[in-house]
MARLORO-532056 format. One record per residue (C-alpha): residue number from 1; residue in one letter; x, y, z. Coordinates in nm, 3 decimals. Layout:
REM MARLORO-532056
[NUM 'A' [X Y Z]];
...
//
This chain:
REM MARLORO-532056
[1 'M' [4.117 2.337 1.970]];
[2 'N' [4.135 1.985 1.828]];
[3 'Q' [3.902 1.859 1.555]];
[4 'T' [3.690 1.650 1.794]];
[5 'T' [3.626 1.952 2.015]];
[6 'S' [3.529 2.163 1.713]];
[7 'W' [3.261 1.909 1.607]];
[8 'D' [3.128 1.908 1.964]];
[9 'K' [3.114 2.288 1.950]];
[10 'L' [2.938 2.287 1.614]];
[11 'K' [2.674 2.051 1.750]];
[12 'E' [2.618 2.272 2.054]];
[13 'E' [2.586 2.582 1.836]];
[14 'M' [2.348 2.399 1.600]];
[15 'K' [2.120 2.301 1.887]];
[16 'A' [2.134 2.654 2.024]];
[17 'A' [2.023 2.784 1.683]];
[18 'A' [1.727 2.545 1.660]];
[19 'A' [1.461 2.793 1.772]];
[20 'E' [1.569 3.065 1.528]];
[21 'L' [1.556 2.803 1.250]];
[22 'G' [1.199 2.713 1.350]];
[23 'I' [1.301 2.372 1.485]];
[24 'D' [1.185 2.250 1.826]];
[25 'K' [1.443 1.977 1.886]];
[26 'I' [1.760 1.857 1.719]];
[27 'G' [1.946 1.534 1.786]];
[28 'V' [2.236 1.352 1.624]];
[29 'A' [2.252 0.982 1.545]];
[30 'A' [2.535 0.763 1.422]];
[31 'A' [2.499 0.667 1.056]];
[32 'D' [2.554 0.295 1.124]];
[33 'P' [2.309 0.041 0.979]];
[34 'F' [1.987 -0.014 1.174]];
[35 'T' [2.054 -0.386 1.200]];
[36 'E' [1.799 -0.475 1.470]];
[37 'L' [1.532 -0.270 1.295]];
[38 'K' [1.577 -0.467 0.974]];
[39 'G' [1.484 -0.788 1.153]];
[40 'R' [1.170 -0.628 1.296]];
[41 'L' [1.070 -0.489 0.956]];
[42 'L' [1.118 -0.828 0.794]];
[43 'R' [0.897 -0.993 1.057]];
[44 'H' [0.642 -0.715 1.011]];
[45 'R' [0.632 -0.789 0.637]];
[46 'E' [0.608 -1.164 0.682]];
[47 'L' [0.305 -1.115 0.909]];
[48 'G' [0.134 -0.898 0.646]];
[49 'R' [0.128 -0.591 0.869]];
[50 'E' [0.271 -0.333 0.628]];
[51 'S' [0.055 -0.051 0.494]];
[52 'G' [0.198 -0.066 0.143]];
[53 'F' [0.297 0.301 0.158]];
[54 'E' [0.648 0.219 0.282]];
[55 'E' [0.973 0.196 0.085]];
[56 'K' [0.978 -0.163 -0.043]];
[57 'D' [1.357 -0.213 -0.017]];
[58 'L' [1.434 -0.301 0.346]];
[59 'D' [1.806 -0.248 0.289]];
[60 'K' [1.744 0.114 0.191]];
[61 'R' [1.525 0.159 0.499]];
[62 'T' [1.801 0.042 0.731]];
[63 'E' [2.137 0.121 0.566]];
[64 'P' [2.214 0.494 0.534]];
[65 'A' [2.520 0.418 0.319]];
[66 'L' [2.288 0.301 0.040]];
[67 'L' [2.129 0.646 0.031]];
[68 'F' [2.431 0.871 0.081]];
[69 'E' [2.800 0.831 0.000]];
[70 'E' [3.013 0.779 0.311]];
[71 'P' [2.762 0.900 0.574]];
[72 'Q' [2.913 1.022 0.900]];
[73 'S' [2.608 1.123 1.102]];
[74 'I' [2.232 1.173 1.081]];
[75 'I' [2.077 1.490 1.217]];
[76 'A' [1.718 1.438 1.334]];
[77 'I' [1.471 1.719 1.389]];
[78 'A' [1.130 1.750 1.553]];
[79 'I' [0.866 2.020 1.511]];
[80 'A' [0.573 2.037 1.752]];
[81 'Y' [0.215 2.075 1.632]];
[82 'P' [-0.118 2.158 1.800]];
[83 'S' [-0.345 1.900 1.960]];
[84 'K' [-0.645 2.120 2.045]];
[85 'L' [-0.884 2.293 1.808]];
[86 'Q' [-0.969 2.639 1.933]];
[87 'D' [-1.327 2.756 1.874]];
[88 'A' [-1.417 2.423 1.716]];
[89 'P' [-1.744 2.443 1.520]];
[90 'K' [-2.026 2.223 1.649]];
[91 'S' [-2.140 1.912 1.470]];
[92 'E' [-2.520 1.896 1.494]];
[93 'P' [-2.819 1.742 1.316]];
[94 'G' [-2.844 1.880 0.964]];
[95 'A' [-2.489 2.016 0.987]];
[96 'R' [-2.276 1.714 1.072]];
[97 'R' [-1.900 1.749 1.057]];
[98 'G' [-1.604 1.521 1.001]];
[99 'I' [-1.258 1.554 1.152]];
[100 'L' [-0.905 1.546 1.015]];
[101 'S' [-0.632 1.401 1.234]];
[102 'R' [-0.409 1.657 1.404]];
[103 'S' [-0.121 1.562 1.176]];
[104 'A' [-0.323 1.708 0.886]];
[105 'W' [-0.408 2.041 1.051]];
[106 'G' [-0.239 2.350 0.914]];
[107 'T' [0.005 2.352 0.624]];
[108 'D' [0.121 2.014 0.494]];
[109 'Y' [0.399 1.910 0.733]];
[110 'H' [0.612 1.784 0.444]];
[111 'V' [0.635 2.142 0.319]];
[112 'V' [0.709 2.283 0.665]];
[113 'L' [0.974 2.024 0.752]];
[114 'R' [1.148 2.059 0.415]];
[115 'D' [1.164 2.434 0.477]];
[116 'R' [1.319 2.383 0.821]];
[117 'L' [1.567 2.123 0.694]];
[118 'A' [1.667 2.357 0.410]];
[119 'K' [1.732 2.634 0.663]];
[120 'L' [1.941 2.397 0.873]];
[121 'E' [2.136 2.287 0.565]];
[122 'A' [2.207 2.653 0.479]];
[123 'W' [2.317 2.720 0.839]];
[124 'L' [2.563 2.428 0.826]];
[125 'R' [2.686 2.513 0.477]];
[126 'E' [2.788 2.859 0.599]];
[127 'R' [3.004 2.704 0.868]];
[128 'V' [3.149 2.389 0.711]];
[129 'P' [3.334 2.392 0.377]];
[130 'G' [3.255 2.078 0.175]];
[131 'F' [2.936 2.011 0.368]];
[132 'R' [2.709 1.751 0.203]];
[133 'A' [2.367 1.632 0.312]];
[134 'E' [2.058 1.441 0.204]];
[135 'S' [1.739 1.551 0.378]];
[136 'M' [1.420 1.347 0.393]];
[137 'V' [1.072 1.383 0.539]];
[138 'D' [0.832 1.092 0.588]];
[139 'T' [0.849 0.981 0.224]];
[140 'G' [1.223 0.912 0.248]];
[141 'A' [1.358 0.560 0.278]];
[142 'L' [1.479 0.575 0.639]];
[143 'V' [1.240 0.505 0.926]];
[144 'D' [1.194 0.847 1.090]];
[145 'R' [1.108 0.706 1.432]];
[146 'A' [1.414 0.480 1.441]];
[147 'V' [1.642 0.772 1.355]];
[148 'A' [1.471 0.994 1.613]];
[149 'E' [1.511 0.730 1.883]];
[150 'R' [1.880 0.682 1.810]];
[151 'A' [1.930 1.060 1.802]];
[152 'G' [1.780 1.111 2.147]];
[153 'I' [1.470 1.295 2.023]];
[154 'G' [1.240 1.060 2.213]];
[155 'W' [1.157 0.698 2.277]];
[156 'S' [0.954 0.458 2.063]];
[157 'A' [0.622 0.434 2.244]];
[158 'K' [0.389 0.137 2.262]];
[159 'N' [0.161 0.313 2.010]];
[160 'C' [0.453 0.326 1.761]];
[161 'A' [0.479 0.705 1.792]];
[162 'T' [0.793 0.885 1.906]];
[163 'L' [0.734 1.027 2.252]];
[164 'T' [0.949 1.325 2.344]];
[165 'P' [0.987 1.434 2.707]];
[166 'E' [0.923 1.798 2.611]];
[167 'W' [0.656 1.787 2.340]];
[168 'G' [0.488 1.452 2.385]];
[169 'S' [0.417 1.272 2.057]];
[170 'W' [0.267 1.580 1.891]];
[171 'V' [0.576 1.620 1.674]];
[172 'Y' [0.667 1.585 1.309]];
[173 'L' [0.999 1.418 1.237]];
[174 'G' [1.260 1.466 0.967]];
[175 'E' [1.627 1.382 0.921]];
[176 'M' [1.937 1.470 0.729]];
[177 'I' [2.219 1.228 0.645]];
[178 'T' [2.548 1.421 0.644]];
[179 'N' [2.920 1.388 0.590]];
[180 'L' [2.986 1.560 0.925]];
[181 'P' [3.138 1.344 1.202]];
[182 'L' [2.919 1.497 1.469]];
[183 'P' [2.923 1.315 1.804]];
[184 'P' [2.599 1.117 1.852]];
[185 'D' [2.349 1.193 2.125]];
[186 'T' [2.241 0.944 2.388]];
[187 'P' [1.899 0.785 2.335]];
[188 'V' [1.626 0.894 2.577]];
[189 'T' [1.598 0.645 2.861]];
[190 'E' [1.237 0.719 2.956]];
[191 'G' [0.970 0.475 2.850]];
[192 'C' [0.603 0.387 2.873]];
[193 'G' [0.642 0.165 3.178]];
[194 'D' [0.339 -0.053 3.249]];
[195 'C' [0.096 0.181 3.072]];
[196 'T' [-0.114 0.020 2.797]];
[197 'A' [-0.369 0.301 2.748]];
[198 'C' [-0.302 0.323 2.374]];
[199 'I' [-0.328 -0.051 2.316]];
[200 'D' [-0.649 -0.071 2.518]];
[201 'A' [-0.809 0.224 2.333]];
[202 'C' [-0.721 0.132 1.972]];
[203 'P' [-1.059 0.112 1.792]];
[204 'T' [-0.971 -0.194 1.585]];
[205 'G' [-0.705 -0.369 1.791]];
[206 'A' [-0.444 -0.264 1.536]];
[207 'L' [-0.187 -0.227 1.814]];
[208 'V' [-0.123 -0.598 1.844]];
[209 'G' [0.146 -0.553 2.107]];
[210 'P' [0.378 -0.290 2.254]];
[211 'G' [0.533 -0.113 1.955]];
[212 'E' [0.367 -0.353 1.710]];
[213 'L' [0.114 -0.215 1.465]];
[214 'D' [-0.088 -0.409 1.211]];
[215 'A' [-0.120 -0.127 0.957]];
[216 'Q' [-0.390 -0.314 0.767]];
[217 'R' [-0.620 -0.274 1.069]];
[218 'C' [-0.516 0.080 1.161]];
[219 'I' [-0.799 0.331 1.109]];
[220 'S' [-0.547 0.593 1.000]];
[221 'F' [-0.440 0.364 0.716]];
[222 'V' [-0.796 0.259 0.630]];
[223 'T' [-0.904 0.622 0.587]];
[224 'Q' [-0.631 0.664 0.326]];
[225 'T' [-0.723 0.363 0.113]];
[226 'K' [-0.927 0.407 -0.204]];
[227 'G' [-1.145 0.097 -0.223]];
[228 'I' [-1.458 -0.028 -0.052]];
[229 'V' [-1.417 -0.054 0.326]];
[230 'S' [-1.552 -0.346 0.527]];
[231 'D' [-1.856 -0.300 0.749]];
[232 'E' [-1.640 -0.351 1.058]];
[233 'F' [-1.404 -0.070 0.968]];
[234 'M' [-1.676 0.167 0.843]];
[235 'R' [-1.844 0.149 1.184]];
[236 'K' [-1.509 0.211 1.356]];
[237 'I' [-1.418 0.508 1.133]];
[238 'G' [-1.694 0.715 1.293]];
[239 'N' [-1.662 1.066 1.149]];
[240 'R' [-1.289 1.051 1.076]];
[241 'L' [-1.211 1.186 0.730]];
[242 'Y' [-0.836 1.134 0.749]];
[243 'G' [-0.620 0.965 1.006]];
[244 'C' [-0.686 0.864 1.367]];
[245 'D' [-0.550 1.018 1.687]];
[246 'T' [-0.700 0.786 1.949]];
[247 'C' [-0.374 0.625 2.060]];
[248 'Q' [-0.213 0.966 2.105]];
[249 'V' [-0.511 1.135 2.271]];
[250 'V' [-0.529 0.872 2.547]];
[251 'C' [-0.153 0.879 2.613]];
[252 'P' [-0.089 1.024 2.962]];
[253 'V' [0.239 1.180 2.846]];
[254 'N' [0.039 1.392 2.600]];
[255 'K' [-0.208 1.517 2.860]];
[256 'G' [-0.234 1.895 2.853]];
[257 'K' [0.019 1.935 2.572]];
[258 'N' [-0.086 2.171 2.292]];
[259 'W' [0.160 2.365 2.080]];
[260 'T' [0.068 2.690 1.909]];
[261 'H' [0.407 2.851 1.836]];
[262 'Q' [0.451 2.726 1.477]];
[263 'P' [0.235 2.964 1.267]];
[264 'E' [0.203 2.743 0.957]];
[265 'L' [0.077 2.448 1.160]];
[266 'Q' [-0.219 2.623 1.322]];
[267 'P' [-0.551 2.490 1.189]];
[268 'D' [-0.844 2.656 1.022]];
[269 'P' [-1.133 2.502 1.222]];
[270 'E' [-1.356 2.490 0.912]];
[271 'I' [-1.099 2.272 0.735]];
[272 'A' [-0.989 2.064 1.034]];
[273 'K' [-1.354 1.991 1.121]];
[274 'P' [-1.545 2.045 0.795]];
[275 'L' [-1.913 2.012 0.716]];
[276 'L' [-1.975 1.674 0.556]];
[277 'L' [-2.249 1.740 0.302]];
[278 'P' [-2.054 1.999 0.097]];
[279 'I' [-1.767 1.752 0.061]];
[280 'L' [-1.991 1.517 -0.138]];
[281 'Q' [-2.041 1.782 -0.407]];
[282 'M' [-1.678 1.889 -0.443]];
[283 'G' [-1.508 1.866 -0.780]];
[284 'N' [-1.130 1.836 -0.803]];
[285 'R' [-1.074 2.212 -0.818]];
[286 'E' [-1.283 2.289 -0.510]];
[287 'F' [-1.127 1.996 -0.324]];
[288 'K' [-0.777 2.132 -0.395]];
[289 'E' [-0.881 2.482 -0.294]];
[290 'T' [-1.024 2.353 0.034]];
[291 'F' [-0.784 2.076 0.137]];
[292 'G' [-0.486 2.126 -0.095]];
[293 'K' [-0.259 2.283 0.167]];
[294 'S' [-0.324 2.000 0.412]];
[295 'S' [-0.134 1.670 0.414]];
[296 'S' [-0.477 1.500 0.396]];
[297 'A' [-0.498 1.584 0.023]];
[298 'W' [-0.215 1.357 -0.089]];
[299 'R' [-0.445 1.069 -0.188]];
[300 'G' [-0.690 1.292 -0.372]];
[301 'R' [-1.058 1.354 -0.305]];
[302 'K' [-1.198 1.000 -0.339]];
[303 'P' [-1.096 0.872 0.008]];
[304 'I' [-1.210 1.193 0.179]];
[305 'Q' [-1.546 1.186 -0.002]];
[306 'R' [-1.594 0.816 0.071]];
[307 'N' [-1.515 0.879 0.439]];
[308 'A' [-1.764 1.167 0.444]];
[309 'V' [-2.030 0.926 0.316]];
[310 'I' [-1.933 0.678 0.590]];
[311 'A' [-1.950 0.950 0.856]];
[312 'L' [-2.300 1.054 0.749]];
[313 'G' [-2.410 0.692 0.784]];
[314 'N' [-2.254 0.664 1.128]];
[315 'F' [-2.430 0.982 1.241]];
[316 'K' [-2.762 0.828 1.126]];
[317 'D' [-2.875 1.177 1.035]];
[318 'E' [-3.191 1.148 0.827]];
[319 'T' [-3.136 1.492 0.674]];
[320 'A' [-2.840 1.341 0.484]];
[321 'I' [-3.058 1.084 0.303]];
[322 'P' [-3.127 1.294 -0.012]];
[323 'A' [-2.755 1.364 -0.063]];
[324 'L' [-2.667 0.997 -0.010]];
[325 'I' [-2.938 0.890 -0.254]];
[326 'E' [-2.786 1.122 -0.513]];
[327 'V' [-2.443 0.960 -0.462]];
[328 'L' [-2.598 0.613 -0.494]];
[329 'R' [-2.777 0.707 -0.816]];
[330 'E' [-2.534 0.943 -0.985]];
[331 'D' [-2.174 0.904 -0.872]];
[332 'P' [-1.957 0.745 -1.144]];
[333 'R' [-1.729 0.578 -0.888]];
[334 'F' [-1.848 0.237 -0.774]];
[335 'E' [-1.674 0.272 -0.436]];
[336 'L' [-1.879 0.581 -0.356]];
[337 'R' [-2.205 0.421 -0.468]];
[338 'A' [-2.137 0.109 -0.261]];
[339 'T' [-2.051 0.321 0.043]];
[340 'A' [-2.365 0.533 -0.002]];
[341 'A' [-2.570 0.211 -0.002]];
[342 'W' [-2.409 0.113 0.329]];
[343 'S' [-2.481 0.453 0.481]];
[344 'L' [-2.845 0.446 0.369]];
[345 'G' [-2.879 0.102 0.523]];
[346 'R' [-2.723 0.233 0.844]];
[347 'I' [-2.966 0.526 0.862]];
[348 'G' [-3.266 0.322 0.758]];
[349 'G' [-3.618 0.453 0.704]];
[350 'E' [-3.859 0.429 0.413]];
[351 'A' [-3.677 0.678 0.187]];
[352 'S' [-3.350 0.488 0.227]];
[353 'R' [-3.520 0.155 0.168]];
[354 'Q' [-3.693 0.275 -0.149]];
[355 'A' [-3.369 0.420 -0.289]];
[356 'L' [-3.194 0.090 -0.225]];
[357 'L' [-3.474 -0.103 -0.397]];
[358 'D' [-3.450 0.131 -0.697]];
[359 'A' [-3.073 0.078 -0.708]];
[360 'K' [-3.128 -0.297 -0.694]];
[361 'D' [-3.316 -0.273 -1.024]];
[362 'K' [-3.085 -0.026 -1.201]];
[363 'E' [-2.731 -0.081 -1.073]];
[364 'Q' [-2.494 -0.281 -1.297]];
[365 'D' [-2.181 -0.313 -1.084]];
[366 'E' [-2.166 -0.641 -0.890]];
[367 'Q' [-1.983 -0.493 -0.591]];
[368 'V' [-2.238 -0.215 -0.558]];
[369 'L' [-2.524 -0.464 -0.593]];
[370 'A' [-2.372 -0.672 -0.315]];
[371 'A' [-2.351 -0.360 -0.097]];
[372 'V' [-2.715 -0.278 -0.179]];
[373 'D' [-2.823 -0.630 -0.078]];
[374 'R' [-2.640 -0.600 0.255]];
[375 'A' [-2.792 -0.255 0.312]];
[376 'L' [-3.143 -0.383 0.237]];
[377 'E' [-3.084 -0.661 0.486]];
[378 'A' [-2.983 -0.402 0.742]];
[379 'T' [-3.306 -0.211 0.686]];
[380 'G' [-3.515 -0.528 0.710]];
[381 'S' [-3.652 -0.459 0.364]];
[382 'P' [-3.890 -0.707 0.200]];
[383 'R' [-3.769 -0.867 -0.121]];
[384 'T' [-3.831 -0.702 -0.456]];
[385 'E' [-4.058 -0.876 -0.706]];
[386 'R' [-3.756 -0.967 -0.913]];
[387 'Q' [-3.588 -1.131 -0.613]];
[388 'A' [-3.906 -1.329 -0.547]];
[389 'E' [-3.918 -1.447 -0.909]];
[390 'E' [-3.552 -1.548 -0.897]];
[391 'A' [-3.624 -1.748 -0.580]];
[392 'G' [-3.914 -1.922 -0.757]];
[393 'E' [-4.176 -1.782 -0.522]];
//
């Protein structure tokens, strides 16, 4: 058997072993530079459409040889995750709930993918003397979707997700740069055709074209920021605490697809769809105990708590007013106080209006005061005496 045939055989055996390694799909890509991708990334940056979470060095994102000495191939993997919440708790007046995106259900996918890649590395190391590899998951420099496309895992969809023929886009992606000259797979030839369901359904118009995402307008990105969110985006966030699945939910390829065979990725409904009011009271320890195993915890509790405040405002549930007033009065973080003002203005009513008027007299932070003014306007509140004096009335 010649050397070429032996690498073909190793690849076949590796793919056959995928299930026992806990991997749903394996593909192999050439380790050549992603030249075309670099041009797209540069244009993306020039248009101000990056999220800011990406690797800054575009060369590292597109040239495997800068990350690994003499790369010969890149092995891409996909692991399928659930899209349906079984026995989902109800969100009702007095007990409103938020929702985490499906990518944050179950154990943090970074942990799960690293485990699977480590198992695959061990499997290869047993069979190939001198085997070397560099594995990466999401936070690595390479663009996971570009590697997956080249490796035949799936095609790059119009919603910027990787769509696989078998699993839809409900998959986590990871890759491993290696020194093995494995023969590359053929990219998937399927595509989205004329379908624009994802572009049409995007809440903020962040999908500015097929395969073009303005991350700054993407709700998933906005929910992960730490500052004050604009009125436009707060209204669009709805009750999302982390991430956004709209463009995947409406995708016809995903219809009916729900994967429950990966034990670590199955959600606890009380965490995937948690009660909102308790989140406002969480300290760091309780937050870590509740959300720490989920990928939603990576930015800390502030964004989740702020989004819970936004969700309560969007529900317009008057039973939340006392808790929101407490945030407005007591929370040391100006972003939370400003957001609570917005939510009180959104709910309205005399109690909200009076709390906003009190804050107008006591609050020191200019950004919070501006939020209070906008909220008072939303409630149609009359001016305070101080405002009348300042206006010379």
